[in-house]
C-alpha angles and dihedrals in degrees: 000000000000117000123211117239142160124237115213119190129168088202102204120327095214092049094051091047090049092049091050092050089054086074096222103072109160121192122195116190129182139174097028095308121143142199132209120181091223101037102033124217134349118193129180113235145164128235108226121218089256090058096255114138111219118195116230096191137039142217125202119191119197134180138160093045090306096309089118112048129167108190113191091186128149089001127182140172116220136141093008093304133107105212134180137193103287106249091201096042136078125273109297096019116130132209120209100228103180134003114229134216116192117241109215124226102034096149130240118323097015137083124192133195134181111230136214128185110269121242098258100033098082092092089062088062094046090252092291090126123046123222112279092026109149116258126181124288121274117222128189115196124188110245 
């Protein structure tokens, strides 16, 4: 049986600050997701019986008249990777966005990972972050 949960991710502090300074930050949220400039994104999700966390909502961040876009769409956490629908791929293609390393001792009802930019995700950020660059922690809380 699927269990409801909430994914919280600060994305990358320097990226969010940069996008805000651009002066034209646009945030598109769907499916009950949210965005806070200080805290990052919150997205409702379900934990599948196999342990995979499938996002039910999405957040798209845009700046520089859309030249910089971070689409957290069709997200999922599985096999220590947070992946999204590949914006440059074909329908059904996925892009590993960040690699995850579990942080032990999170307490009941929550799971935390540190995150690092995945090997092929640097193009999404216009090569401003190199693969394995530290991003913010990802937390999944039971709803």
